[in-house]
C-alpha positions in Angstrom: -25.7 156.8 -121.5 -26.7 158.7 -124.6 -28.4 155.6 -126.1 -30.2 154.9 -122.8 -31.5 158.5 -122.8 -32.8 158.2 -126.4 -34.6 154.9 -125.5 -36.2 156.4 -122.4 -37.3 159.4 -124.5 -38.8 157.1 -127.1 -40.6 155.2 -124.4 -42.0 158.4 -123.0 -43.3 159.4 -126.4 -45.1 156.1 -126.8 -46.6 156.4 -123.3 -47.9 159.9 -124.2 -49.3 159.0 -127.6 -51.1 155.8 -126.8 -53.6 157.2 -124.3 -54.6 160.0 -126.7 -55.2 157.4 -129.5 -57.2 155.2 -127.1 -59.2 158.2 -126.0 -60.3 158.9 -129.6 -61.8 155.5 -130.1 -65.6 155.4 -129.7 -67.0 152.8 -127.3 -70.4 151.3 -127.4 -71.0 152.9 -124.0 -70.2 156.3 -125.5 -72.7 155.7 -128.2 -75.4 154.5 -125.7 -74.8 157.6 -123.6 -75.1 159.9 -126.6 -78.0 158.3 -128.4 -79.7 155.7 -126.2 -83.4 156.5 -125.6 -83.4 159.5 -128.0 -85.9 159.9 -130.9 -84.2 160.4 -134.2 -85.8 161.8 -137.4 -84.9 160.2 -140.7 -84.2 162.6 -143.5 -86.3 160.3 -145.7 -88.9 158.1 -144.1 -87.8 154.8 -145.6 -89.9 151.8 -144.6 -88.7 148.3 -143.8 -87.5 146.2 -140.8 -83.9 146.7 -141.9 -82.3 149.6 -143.5 -78.6 150.0 -144.6 -77.0 153.3 -145.5 -73.6 154.0 -147.0 -71.1 156.5 -145.6 -72.7 159.3 -147.6 -76.2 158.7 -146.2 -77.5 156.9 -149.3 -79.8 153.9 -148.9 -78.2 150.7 -150.0 -80.7 148.4 -151.7 -84.3 149.0 -152.4 -86.7 150.7 -150.0 -90.1 152.3 -150.0 -91.1 155.7 -148.7 -93.7 155.9 -146.0 -95.5 158.7 -144.4 -93.3 160.5 -141.8 -96.0 159.8 -139.2 -95.2 156.1 -139.3 -91.8 155.9 -140.9 -90.0 159.1 -140.1 -89.0 158.8 -136.5 -87.1 156.1 -134.5 -86.5 155.8 -130.8 -83.0 154.3 -130.2 -83.1 151.2 -128.0 -79.5 150.0 -128.5 -76.6 151.3 -130.6 -73.2 149.7 -131.1 -70.2 149.9 -133.5 -68.2 147.1 -135.1 -65.6 147.3 -137.9 -66.7 150.8 -138.8 -70.4 149.9 -139.0 -72.9 151.6 -136.7 -75.9 149.4 -135.8 -79.1 150.9 -134.3 -81.9 148.7 -132.9 -84.9 150.9 -132.4 -88.6 151.3 -132.4 -90.5 153.4 -134.9 -92.9 156.0 -133.6 -96.5 155.6 -134.9 -98.0 159.1 -134.5 -101.7 159.8 -134.3 -103.7 162.9 -133.5 -105.2 163.0 -130.0 -108.2 165.4 -129.9 -108.0 165.6 -126.1 -104.4 167.0 -126.1 -104.7 168.5 -129.6 -101.3 167.0 -130.4 -99.6 164.2 -132.2 -98.7 161.3 -129.9 -96.9 158.0 -130.2 -99.3 155.0 -130.1 -96.5 152.9 -128.7 -96.3 154.9 -125.5 -99.9 154.8 -124.5 -100.4 153.6 -120.9 -102.8 150.9 -119.9 -105.4 153.4 -118.6 -104.8 156.1 -121.3 -108.2 157.1 -122.8 -106.6 157.4 -126.3 -106.3 153.6 -126.4 -110.0 153.6 -127.5 -108.9 154.7 -131.0 -107.0 151.5 -131.6 -107.2 147.7 -131.6 -106.7 145.8 -128.4 -103.1 145.5 -127.1 -102.0 148.3 -129.4 -98.7 148.6 -127.6 -97.8 145.0 -128.4 -98.8 145.5 -132.0 -96.6 148.6 -132.3 -93.6 146.9 -130.6 -93.8 144.0 -133.1 -94.6 145.9 -136.4 -92.4 149.0 -135.6 -89.2 147.1 -134.7 -86.4 148.3 -136.9 -82.6 147.8 -137.3 -80.6 150.5 -139.1 -77.0 150.1 -140.2 -74.8 153.1 -141.1 -71.4 152.8 -142.7 -68.9 155.3 -141.3 -66.2 154.8 -144.0 -63.6 154.5 -141.2 -62.2 151.2 -139.7 -61.9 152.8 -136.2 -64.2 155.8 -136.3 -64.0 158.6 -133.7 -67.1 160.2 -132.3 -66.7 163.0 -134.9 -66.9 160.3 -137.6 -70.0 158.8 -135.9 -71.7 162.2 -135.7 -71.0 162.9 -139.4 -72.5 159.5 -140.4 -75.5 160.0 -138.1 -76.2 163.5 -139.4 -76.2 162.2 -143.0 -79.1 159.9 -142.3 -80.9 161.7 -139.4 -81.7 165.3 -138.7 -78.8 167.0 -136.8 -79.4 168.8 -133.5 -80.8 172.2 -134.3 -82.6 171.1 -137.5 -86.3 171.3 -137.4 -88.9 168.6 -138.1 -90.2 170.9 -140.8 -86.9 170.3 -142.7 -87.9 166.6 -143.2 -91.6 166.5 -144.0 -93.7 167.2 -147.2 -94.7 170.8 -147.8 -98.3 170.2 -146.9 -97.2 169.4 -143.3 -94.9 172.3 -142.8 -97.4 175.0 -141.8 -99.0 172.7 -139.2 -95.7 171.7 -137.7 -94.1 175.1 -137.7 -93.5 176.4 -134.2 -96.4 178.7 -133.2 -94.1 181.6 -132.4 -92.2 181.4 -135.7 -92.9 183.8 -138.6 -94.6 182.2 -141.5 -92.1 180.9 -144.1 -94.6 180.6 -147.0 -97.6 182.4 -148.3 -100.3 181.2 -150.7 -99.7 182.4 -154.3 -102.8 183.5 -156.2 -104.0 181.3 -159.0 -102.9 182.4 -162.4 -105.0 185.3 -163.5 -106.4 185.9 -159.9 -105.7 189.0 -158.0 -107.5 187.9 -154.8 -108.1 184.7 -153.0 -111.5 185.0 -151.3 -113.0 183.6 -148.1 -116.5 182.2 -148.2 -119.2 184.7 -147.2 -120.1 188.3 -148.0 -121.3 187.4 -151.5 -118.8 184.7 -152.1 -120.4 181.3 -152.8 -118.4 178.2 -152.1 -117.1 175.7 -154.7 -118.7 172.3 -154.9 -116.9 169.0 -155.5 -117.9 167.4 -158.8 -115.4 164.6 -158.5 -114.2 163.5 -155.1 -113.2 159.8 -154.9 -112.4 158.3 -151.5 -108.8 157.9 -150.5 -107.2 154.4 -150.1 -106.7 153.1 -146.5 -103.1 152.5 -145.4 -102.3 148.9 -144.4 -100.8 150.0 -141.1 -103.8 152.1 -140.0 -106.2 149.3 -141.0 -104.2 146.7 -139.0 -104.2 149.1 -136.0 -108.0 149.6 -136.5 -107.5 153.3 -136.5 -110.0 155.6 -138.2 -111.1 159.2 -138.2 -111.0 162.5 -140.2 -108.2 164.4 -141.7 -109.0 168.1 -142.2 -107.3 170.0 -145.0 -107.2 173.6 -146.1 -106.8 174.4 -149.8 -107.5 176.9 -152.6 -110.0 176.0 -155.3 -109.0 178.1 -158.3 -111.2 179.8 -160.8 -110.7 176.8 -162.9 -112.0 174.4 -160.2 -108.6 172.9 -159.6 -107.4 172.4 -156.0 -104.0 173.7 -155.0 -101.9 174.8 -152.0 -103.2 171.8 -150.0 -102.2 172.0 -146.3 -102.9 170.0 -143.1 -105.3 171.9 -140.9 -106.1 169.1 -138.4 -104.2 165.9 -138.9 -105.2 162.3 -138.3 -101.9 160.6 -138.3 -100.9 157.0 -138.8 -100.1 157.7 -142.5 -103.6 158.7 -143.5 -103.1 162.4 -144.0 -100.7 161.7 -146.9 -103.4 159.6 -148.5 -105.9 162.4 -148.0 -103.6 165.0 -149.5 -102.9 162.9 -152.6 -106.6 162.1 -153.3 -107.8 165.7 -152.7 -105.2 166.8 -155.2 -107.1 164.9 -157.8 -110.5 166.2 -156.9 -112.4 168.5 -159.3 -114.7 171.3 -158.3 -117.3 173.7 -159.7 -115.5 176.9 -158.7 -116.7 179.4 -156.1 -118.3 182.5 -157.4 -118.7 186.2 -156.6 -121.4 188.2 -158.4 -121.7 185.3 -160.8 -118.0 185.3 -161.7 -115.7 182.4 -160.9 -113.1 183.3 -158.2 -110.4 181.5 -156.2 -111.6 180.6 -152.8 -110.1 179.2 -149.6 -112.0 176.2 -148.2 -111.6 173.4 -145.7 -112.4 169.8 -146.6 -112.9 166.8 -144.4 -111.5 163.4 -145.6 -113.0 160.5 -143.7 -111.4 157.2 -143.1 -113.9 154.6 -141.8 -113.5 150.9 -141.2 -116.6 148.9 -142.0 
């Protein structure tokens, strides 16, 4: 009788333990429910049709960095898990600035009758679907990962819930993307030797560009037949060197990054006040035109 009771007790323990273990396992349906259809932001906008990350969030193999407006965000189509490896099949967002809504929009979600289609090639949605298709693999480091393991791996590669987009973009984008009701996190520092940064007017004459080469066109924007103007704000110092370059009105599709990099190399005859060189805030337009 005693042996029988011990066997029954052992069986009861097994019955109690097994459901808990099974419950911890992560199913593909759990993953789809959690991530399907969501837009995820990569911590680094790596470009390529396939990306593979180790358990620490490091990219395995080579990869190039793109502008975040074309390489930084992915909409999850399907997600599954096999042998500890997460696999995401998704669609990159190709963000452009729509003057009508004064906001960044995804070129891949434009409806057939959307007026913004005029900014792109014909059948832009089909082009985006083809060029923007991406597969991302994430190692979890566990043979049978729980949802907590999945979350840890996802957060190593993508921004976690509660993190802001401003945490993953270059500094010249941060002010534009900062929530309008948030206090400013940065302030312009005066040029070395300057006590004041002036605005144009009231006796302050503007600087003039003495060397302003055109920026290169991005391949993606050229393929999409997208063109327009990126507007930047910056300080031209007493020495004629531009600094503190920020996005004022974006263009998107990766072109603003080209604009920032080329304006950083521009040279100016500095602004003046009462005949003396001074640091001045200015706005510049960088045009991208297809001919």
